[in-house]
C-alpha positions as CSV (number, residue, x, y, z in Angstrom):
1,M,78.6,97.3,134.4
2,A,81.5,95.6,136.4
3,D,83.2,92.1,135.5
4,T,82.3,89.8,138.3
5,S,84.0,86.5,136.8
6,A,86.8,84.8,138.0
7,G,89.4,87.9,138.7
8,G,91.5,88.1,135.2
9,T,91.8,84.8,134.4
10,N,91.3,83.0,131.2
11,V,88.3,80.2,132.7
12,G,86.3,79.2,130.4
13,T,88.4,79.9,127.1
14,G,88.0,76.4,125.9
15,A,84.9,76.1,126.1
16,L,84.4,79.6,124.3
17,L,86.8,77.9,121.2
18,R,84.6,75.3,121.3
19,L,81.2,77.4,120.8
20,A,83.2,79.6,118.3
21,L,84.1,76.7,116.2
22,R,80.8,75.1,116.2
23,R,79.2,79.0,115.4
24,D,81.7,79.5,112.3
25,R,82.6,75.7,110.7
26,V,80.9,76.1,107.6
27,L,81.4,80.1,107.4
28,L,85.0,79.6,108.3
29,T,85.6,77.2,106.0
30,A,84.3,78.4,103.2
31,W,86.6,81.5,103.5
32,I,89.6,79.3,104.5
33,V,89.0,77.0,101.7
34,G,87.6,79.6,99.0
35,L,90.8,81.9,99.2
36,A,93.1,78.8,99.1
37,G,91.3,77.8,96.2
38,M,91.2,80.9,94.3
39,A,95.1,81.1,94.8
40,G,96.1,77.7,93.7
41,F,93.2,77.9,90.4
42,S,94.9,81.3,89.6
43,A,98.1,79.6,89.6
44,A,97.3,76.8,87.6
45,A,95.6,79.2,85.1
46,T,98.6,81.6,85.0
47,V,101.4,78.9,84.4
48,D,100.2,77.9,80.5
49,L,99.9,81.9,79.7
50,Y,103.7,82.8,80.4
51,P,105.3,79.4,79.0
52,T,108.6,81.1,78.8
53,E,111.2,83.1,80.2
54,A,110.7,85.7,77.3
55,S,107.5,85.9,78.0
56,R,107.3,86.2,82.0
57,V,110.4,88.9,81.4
58,E,108.0,91.0,78.7
59,A,105.0,90.8,80.8
60,A,106.7,91.8,84.3
61,E,107.8,94.6,82.5
62,T,105.3,95.7,81.3
63,I,103.7,95.4,84.8
64,N,106.5,97.5,86.3
65,A,106.5,100.4,83.9
66,S,102.9,101.2,84.8
67,A,102.8,103.1,87.6
68,A,98.9,102.3,87.7
69,V,99.3,98.9,88.1
70,V,102.2,98.8,90.5
71,A,99.7,101.2,92.9
72,L,97.0,98.3,92.7
73,Y,98.9,95.1,92.7
74,G,102.6,96.0,93.5
75,R,105.9,95.4,91.9
76,I,107.6,92.0,90.6
77,Y,110.9,91.4,91.7
78,D,111.8,89.0,89.5
79,V,110.9,89.0,86.2
80,T,111.6,85.8,85.3
81,S,109.4,84.0,88.0
82,L,106.9,82.3,87.1
83,G,105.2,82.6,90.3
84,A,105.7,86.1,90.8
85,V,104.0,86.9,87.9
86,S,101.4,84.5,88.6
87,M,100.6,85.8,92.3
88,I,101.0,89.6,91.2
89,K,97.3,90.6,91.7
90,L,97.1,88.2,94.9
91,T,100.1,89.6,96.8
92,A,98.9,92.6,98.1
93,L,94.9,92.4,97.3
94,G,94.9,89.0,98.6
95,A,96.4,90.0,101.7
96,A,94.0,93.1,102.2
97,I,91.5,90.3,101.5
98,V,92.3,87.8,104.1
99,G,93.2,90.4,106.4
100,I,89.2,91.7,106.2
101,V,87.9,88.0,107.0
102,M,90.3,88.1,110.1
103,L,89.3,91.4,111.5
104,F,86.1,90.8,111.3
105,M,86.2,87.5,112.5
106,A,87.7,89.0,115.5
107,I,85.2,91.3,115.9
108,R,82.6,89.1,115.5
109,H,83.7,87.0,118.9
110,T,84.5,89.7,120.8
111,R,82.7,93.3,120.3
112,A,79.4,91.8,118.6
113,E,79.1,89.2,121.2
114,E,79.4,92.1,123.9
115,E,76.9,94.3,122.3
116,A,74.4,91.5,121.9
117,G,74.5,90.9,125.8
118,R,75.7,87.4,125.4
119,L,79.0,87.6,126.8
120,E,77.2,89.2,130.1
121,L,74.8,86.5,130.3
122,L,77.7,83.7,129.9
123,S,80.0,86.2,132.7
124,G,77.2,85.0,135.3
125,G,78.9,81.6,135.1
126,R,82.6,80.8,135.8
127,L,84.2,82.4,132.7
128,G,87.0,84.5,133.3
129,R,87.0,88.1,131.9
130,L,89.7,87.8,129.5
131,A,88.6,84.1,128.2
132,P,86.6,85.8,125.2
133,L,89.5,87.7,124.2
134,T,91.8,84.8,124.8
135,S,89.7,82.1,123.0
136,T,89.2,84.5,120.1
137,L,92.6,85.3,119.3
138,V,93.3,81.9,119.3
139,L,91.1,81.4,116.8
140,I,92.1,84.0,114.8
141,T,95.6,82.3,115.1
142,G,94.6,78.8,114.2
143,A,92.8,79.9,111.1
144,S,95.5,81.8,109.8
145,A,98.2,79.1,110.5
146,V,95.8,76.7,108.3
147,L,95.0,79.2,105.6
148,A,98.8,79.4,105.3
149,L,99.6,75.8,105.0
150,L,96.4,74.9,102.6
151,T,97.8,78.0,100.5
152,A,101.0,76.5,100.1
153,L,99.8,73.5,98.9
154,A,97.3,74.6,96.6
155,N,100.3,76.8,95.0
156,T,102.8,73.9,94.9
157,A,100.3,71.7,93.2
158,A,99.5,74.1,90.4
159,G,103.3,73.4,89.6
160,L,104.7,76.7,91.5
161,P,108.1,75.9,93.6
162,F,107.6,75.1,97.0
163,A,109.5,77.3,98.8
164,G,108.4,80.3,97.1
165,S,104.3,78.7,97.9
166,L,105.3,78.5,101.3
167,A,106.5,82.1,101.5
168,F,103.4,83.3,99.9
169,G,101.0,81.4,102.3
170,L,102.9,82.4,105.6
171,G,102.6,85.7,104.0
172,W,98.8,85.5,103.8
173,G,99.0,84.1,107.2
174,M,100.7,86.6,108.7
175,C,98.7,89.6,107.0
176,A,95.7,87.6,108.6
177,L,97.5,87.4,111.9
178,V,98.2,90.9,112.1
179,Y,94.9,92.5,111.1
180,G,93.1,90.0,113.1
181,A,94.9,90.8,116.0
182,L,93.9,94.4,114.9
183,G,90.1,93.9,115.0
184,A,90.9,92.4,118.7
185,V,92.1,96.2,119.2
186,T,89.5,97.9,117.4
187,A,87.0,95.9,119.4
188,Q,88.4,97.4,122.9
189,V,88.0,101.0,121.5
190,S,84.4,100.8,120.1
191,M,81.3,100.8,121.9
192,T,79.8,98.6,118.8
193,A,80.9,96.1,116.2
194,R,80.0,98.5,113.4
195,A,82.3,101.1,114.8
196,A,85.0,98.7,115.4
197,R,84.8,97.4,111.5
198,G,85.0,100.7,110.2
199,L,87.8,101.7,112.4
200,G,89.6,98.5,111.4
201,L,88.7,98.7,107.4
202,M,89.7,102.6,108.3
203,I,93.4,101.4,109.2
204,L,93.9,98.7,106.7
205,A,92.6,100.8,104.0
206,I,95.5,103.8,105.2
207,T,98.1,100.7,104.9
208,Y,96.8,99.5,101.6
209,V,97.6,103.0,100.3
210,L,100.8,103.5,102.3
211,R,102.3,100.2,100.5
212,A,100.8,101.6,96.9
213,V,102.7,105.2,97.6
214,G,105.9,103.4,98.7
215,D,106.0,100.8,95.8
216,L,105.8,103.9,93.0
217,A,108.9,105.5,94.7
218,E,112.2,105.1,92.1
219,P,114.0,102.8,93.0
220,G,111.4,101.5,95.1
221,P,110.0,100.7,97.9
222,S,110.4,103.5,99.9
223,F,110.1,103.8,103.7
224,L,106.3,103.9,103.7
225,S,106.0,100.1,102.6
226,W,107.7,99.4,105.5
227,L,104.9,101.3,107.3
228,S,102.1,98.3,106.1
229,P,101.4,94.4,106.5
230,I,100.6,94.5,103.6
231,G,103.9,95.8,102.2
232,W,105.6,93.5,104.0
233,N,103.9,90.7,102.5
234,Q,105.2,92.1,99.4
235,Q,109.0,92.5,100.7
236,L,108.8,89.0,101.5
237,R,109.2,88.3,97.9
238,A,108.0,84.9,97.3
239,Y,109.2,83.4,94.4
240,S,111.4,86.5,94.1
241,G,114.4,85.3,96.2
242,E,112.6,84.7,99.5
243,R,113.6,87.3,102.6
244,W,112.2,84.7,105.4
245,W,113.2,87.5,108.2
246,V,110.5,89.5,107.1
247,L,108.4,87.5,108.7
248,L,110.0,88.9,112.1
249,L,107.7,92.2,111.0
250,P,104.3,90.6,111.2
251,L,104.8,88.2,114.1
252,L,106.5,91.1,116.3
253,A,103.1,93.6,114.9
254,T,101.2,90.6,115.9
255,V,102.4,90.2,119.6
256,A,102.3,93.9,120.1
257,L,98.3,94.2,119.0
258,M,97.5,91.3,121.3
259,A,99.6,92.6,124.4
260,L,97.3,96.0,123.3
261,A,94.4,94.2,123.4
262,Y,94.8,92.5,126.4
263,A,95.9,95.9,128.3
264,L,93.0,97.7,127.1
265,R,90.4,94.9,128.3
266,T,91.6,94.8,131.4
267,R,91.1,98.8,131.7
268,R,87.4,98.8,130.7
269,D,84.0,97.3,132.1
270,L,82.3,94.7,130.2
271,G,80.1,96.8,127.9
272,G,82.2,99.3,127.8
273,A,85.4,100.8,125.4
274,L,88.3,103.2,125.0
275,R,85.8,105.8,123.6
276,D,82.3,105.5,124.7
277,E,79.4,107.1,123.3
278,R,78.3,110.5,124.3
279,P,75.1,111.4,125.5
280,G,72.3,112.5,123.5
281,P,70.7,116.1,124.2
282,A,68.4,116.1,126.8
283,T,65.6,116.8,124.7
284,G,65.2,114.9,121.6
285,R,64.9,116.6,117.8
286,L,64.1,113.2,115.9
287,R,60.8,113.4,114.5
288,S,60.5,110.6,112.4
289,V,61.9,106.5,111.6
290,A,63.7,108.3,109.1
291,G,65.6,111.3,110.7
292,L,66.3,107.9,113.6
293,A,67.9,106.3,110.7
294,W,69.9,109.0,109.6
295,R,71.5,109.5,113.1
296,L,72.5,106.5,113.2
297,Q,74.1,106.2,109.6
298,S,75.2,109.6,108.8
299,R,78.6,109.3,110.8
300,V,79.5,106.0,109.2
301,L,78.5,107.4,105.3
302,L,80.9,110.2,106.2
303,G,83.6,108.3,106.8
304,W,83.1,106.4,103.2
305,A,82.4,109.5,102.0
306,I,86.0,111.1,103.1
307,A,87.9,107.4,101.7
308,F,86.1,107.4,98.5
309,A,87.0,110.9,97.7
310,L,90.7,110.6,98.1
311,F,90.9,107.4,97.0
312,G,89.4,108.7,94.2
313,L,91.7,111.2,93.9
314,I,94.9,109.1,93.7
315,L,93.5,106.4,91.6
316,G,93.0,109.4,88.5
317,S,96.1,111.0,89.0
318,L,97.9,107.6,87.8
319,A,95.8,108.1,84.2
320,S,99.0,109.8,83.0
321,S,101.2,107.0,83.7
322,V,99.2,104.6,81.6
323,D,101.0,105.2,78.2
324,K,104.1,103.2,80.3
325,L,102.5,100.1,79.6
326,L,103.3,100.5,75.7
327,T,106.6,99.4,76.0
328,S,106.4,96.4,73.2
329,P,105.6,96.2,69.7
330,A,102.9,93.8,70.2
331,M,101.1,96.0,73.2
332,N,101.4,98.8,71.1
333,D,99.7,97.3,68.0
334,F,97.2,96.0,70.4
335,F,96.3,99.4,71.7
336,E,96.4,101.5,68.3
337,K,93.8,98.7,67.0
338,I,91.3,99.5,70.1
339,G,92.2,103.5,70.0
340,G,95.8,103.9,71.0
341,T,96.7,105.6,74.1
342,A,93.2,106.7,74.4
343,G,91.6,103.3,74.2
344,L,94.4,102.0,77.2
345,V,93.1,105.3,79.2
346,D,89.6,104.6,79.3
347,V,90.6,100.5,79.9
348,F,91.9,102.2,83.0
349,L,89.8,104.2,84.4
350,G,86.5,102.0,83.8
351,A,88.3,99.3,86.0
352,E,89.5,102.0,88.4
353,I,85.5,102.6,88.3
354,A,84.6,99.1,88.6
355,I,86.5,98.4,91.5
356,I,84.9,101.8,93.1
357,A,81.5,100.0,92.6
358,A,82.3,97.0,94.4
359,I,83.6,99.1,97.0
360,A,80.4,100.7,97.2
361,A,77.7,97.9,97.2
362,A,79.9,96.8,100.4
363,Y,79.1,100.2,102.2
364,G,75.4,99.3,100.5
365,I,75.6,95.8,102.1
366,A,76.9,97.4,105.3
367,A,74.2,100.0,105.6
368,A,71.1,97.6,104.8
369,D,72.3,95.0,107.0
370,R,71.4,97.7,109.7
371,L,67.9,96.5,109.2
372,R,69.1,93.1,110.7
373,S,70.7,94.3,113.5
374,E,67.8,96.4,115.0
375,E,65.9,93.2,114.7
376,V,68.2,91.2,116.4
377,D,69.4,93.5,119.2
378,G,65.6,94.4,119.6
379,R,65.7,97.9,118.7
380,A,62.9,97.2,116.0
381,E,60.0,96.2,118.5
382,P,59.8,99.4,120.4
383,V,59.9,101.4,116.7
384,L,57.4,99.0,115.2
385,A,55.2,99.3,118.4
386,T,54.2,102.6,117.4
387,A,52.1,103.9,114.5
388,T,55.2,103.1,112.1
389,T,54.4,100.7,109.9
390,R,57.1,97.3,108.8
391,V,57.9,99.1,105.4
392,R,58.2,102.3,106.4
393,W,60.6,101.6,109.3
394,A,62.8,99.1,107.0
395,W,62.9,101.6,103.9
396,S,64.5,104.5,106.4
397,H,67.2,102.1,106.3
398,Y,67.3,100.8,103.1
399,A,66.8,103.9,101.4
400,I,70.0,105.9,103.4
401,A,71.7,102.2,102.2
402,L,70.5,102.9,98.4
403,V,71.0,107.2,98.8
404,G,74.8,106.3,100.3
405,S,76.1,104.2,98.1
406,A,74.7,106.1,94.7
407,A,75.9,109.3,96.5
408,L,79.4,107.5,96.9
409,M,79.8,106.8,93.3
410,V,79.0,110.6,91.9
411,L,81.8,111.3,94.5
412,A,84.2,109.0,93.4
413,G,83.6,109.9,89.9
414,L,84.3,113.6,90.6
415,A,87.2,112.5,92.4
416,I,88.5,109.9,90.0
417,G,87.6,112.7,87.0
418,V,89.3,115.7,88.4
419,G,92.6,113.9,89.3
420,A,92.1,112.0,85.6
421,S,91.5,115.6,84.6
422,V,94.5,117.2,86.3
423,A,96.8,114.6,85.3
424,L,95.9,114.5,81.4
425,G,95.6,118.1,81.4
426,D,91.9,117.4,79.5
427,W,88.9,118.3,81.3
428,S,86.8,116.9,79.1
429,Q,87.4,114.1,81.1
430,L,85.3,114.9,84.1
431,G,81.9,114.5,82.6
432,R,82.4,111.2,80.4
433,I,84.3,109.5,84.2
434,V,80.9,111.2,86.2
435,V,78.9,109.7,83.4
436,A,80.4,106.3,83.7
437,A,80.6,106.0,87.6
438,L,76.7,106.8,87.6
439,A,76.1,104.1,85.1
440,Q,77.5,102.0,87.8
441,I,75.0,102.7,90.6
442,P,72.1,100.0,89.3
443,A,74.6,97.3,89.9
444,V,75.5,98.4,93.2
445,W,71.8,98.8,93.9
446,V,71.0,95.2,93.0
447,V,74.2,93.8,95.5
448,T,72.0,96.0,98.1
449,S,68.7,94.8,97.0
450,L,70.1,91.1,98.0
451,V,70.2,92.0,101.9
452,M,67.1,93.2,101.9
453,L,65.6,90.0,99.8
454,A,67.5,87.9,102.3
455,F,66.0,90.2,105.6
456,G,62.8,89.6,104.0
457,W,62.4,86.2,104.0
458,V,65.1,84.2,105.5
459,P,67.0,87.1,107.6
460,R,70.0,84.8,109.3
461,L,71.2,84.8,105.4
462,T,71.8,88.5,105.1
463,V,75.8,87.5,106.2
464,A,75.7,85.8,103.3
465,V,75.2,88.6,100.9
466,W,79.2,89.5,101.7
467,G,80.2,86.1,100.2
468,L,78.3,86.5,97.1
469,L,80.1,90.1,97.0
470,A,83.3,88.5,97.4
471,A,82.0,85.7,95.0
472,F,80.9,88.5,92.2
473,V,84.4,90.3,92.5
474,V,86.7,87.4,92.0
475,V,84.4,86.4,88.9
476,G,85.1,89.8,87.4
477,E,89.0,89.6,88.5
478,F,89.8,86.0,87.7
479,G,86.9,84.4,85.7
480,S,88.2,85.0,82.1
481,L,91.8,83.5,83.4
482,W,90.1,80.7,84.8
483,K,88.2,79.8,81.7
484,L,84.7,80.3,83.5
485,P,81.8,79.9,81.8
486,T,79.9,82.9,80.3
487,W,77.0,82.3,82.1
488,V,78.6,81.8,85.1
489,M,80.5,85.0,85.0
490,D,77.2,86.8,83.9
491,L,75.7,86.1,87.3
492,S,77.5,88.7,88.6
493,P,75.5,92.0,88.2
494,L,78.7,94.1,88.7
495,R,79.6,92.3,85.1
496,H,76.6,94.4,83.4
497,A,77.0,97.8,84.3
498,P,78.5,99.8,80.7
499,T,82.2,101.2,81.5
500,L,84.1,103.8,79.5
501,P,83.2,105.0,76.8
502,V,79.6,105.0,78.1
503,G,77.2,105.0,74.8
504,S,73.9,104.6,73.8
505,D,74.3,100.8,74.3
506,G,74.7,101.3,77.8
507,V,70.9,102.4,78.6
508,L,69.5,99.1,78.4
509,P,71.8,97.6,80.8
510,V,71.4,100.2,83.0
511,L,67.8,99.8,82.4
512,V,67.5,96.2,83.1
513,L,69.7,96.3,86.4
514,L,67.6,99.1,87.4
515,A,64.7,96.6,87.0
516,V,66.0,93.8,88.9
517,A,67.0,95.7,91.6
518,A,63.2,96.9,92.2
519,V,61.9,93.5,92.0
520,I,64.4,92.0,94.3
521,S,63.6,95.5,96.5
522,V,60.0,94.6,96.2
523,V,60.1,90.8,96.7
524,G,62.1,91.1,99.9
525,L,59.4,94.0,101.3
526,V,56.3,91.6,101.1
527,G,58.6,88.9,102.8
528,W,59.2,91.4,106.0
529,R,55.7,92.2,106.1
530,R,54.8,88.6,106.4
531,R,57.2,87.5,108.9
532,D,57.6,87.8,112.4
533,L,60.1,89.2,114.4
534,T,62.8,87.2,115.1
535,G,66.0,87.4,118.3
């Protein structure tokens, strides 16, 4: 449908911006405050761990000596800097998280609104065709600026230098802005919000890998790190002799991406995209709701599978460099007590598999949440008007979420196992790594089942499961550092999954997690059978 609104203007931008702020006043505030608080808490908790320069130097040199840790988190460029050591986990990983938040936010207020038909309804009034995009970009810019300021203040309050804290906050803010602008571009390219998010996440993952490979170069970084916004954030070198000019790179990238988003928007109709969906065959071949669900979700699962295989191979290949962590007598003594270098390899590979499990849970949430989008978009009602039962329809998508997440873990286990076996020259690693990946599946299913629980009883809260997953990951990553109570950390199902080496003591946790997932699923299905359809 062609736009009939005021020719190419931004009329109504203010009204749309106020509407977006009202809709996201809780969600956006929670993300911004939560992310800034996470940085501040991490800084405060780490300050006491390294009271002397010698302790900081030893920690930094240990991190820099491990290719595995450098690939995951990046390098420390000033080994004497308390801030650099404190923020090592959040410099690259945190930048990716804030990027995902703003990427999703941009798509939520552009392509998702268009796909749902709300922008077409609003365009019947006095609304310029560029107003939705402009209001979204203003929202993203403002949110990124607030995030940068709060993060800088939180880190300064935790005891870190103000200049470094300001650089760190601005680095996060600029990463958020770049990936938010990227979301605005993918929203113009793809026909659906789901496809736009998938394309954006794929590009973000590629930039993370470019940063990882670039940081591994000796002497690092190589030019590959300079191709990544996350790499730019590291090369800003907060707390390590700030290089303020690096901020020009994300600023220029943001301007270019925003200009591209506007150019693409002016060249398409409302409801269209740069990549239009191809029509299906003239004669339908689908014979069941399960076939329909598979048709809708198979391409997305294939994309995830390719990413898991590549990521697993890269992570597994780093296993041979783990022994470089043993650079000090204290570290040597510690790991000798837990089994020497072999014990360290198990710790590293177990941590890799745990990270992969959290990502697989993200796929499970996205796949299961298709139930809600099908209902809201009105596609569930015609299917349920046939002889198809509610439970059968719900299971068609939910089963794909369960089977798909399990398949991803198996694929990741195989990929990590092959990579580690080749790197270590020991093919006995393959079987035990696959078993460890399989042991994570019940925990992934518990997280996925929370979507079914919310869908069955309070469907508007299915999106809140993303927040729960983020909380589970943060607790697992920083819970011990923050000295959280054990019962708080035990709320995360991912914490209870057995890790390498998986022995007989891992059977009970696996069975308990399976039982919990089953109970949550049944309760969710009961709620779905009892409630009315909602729009």
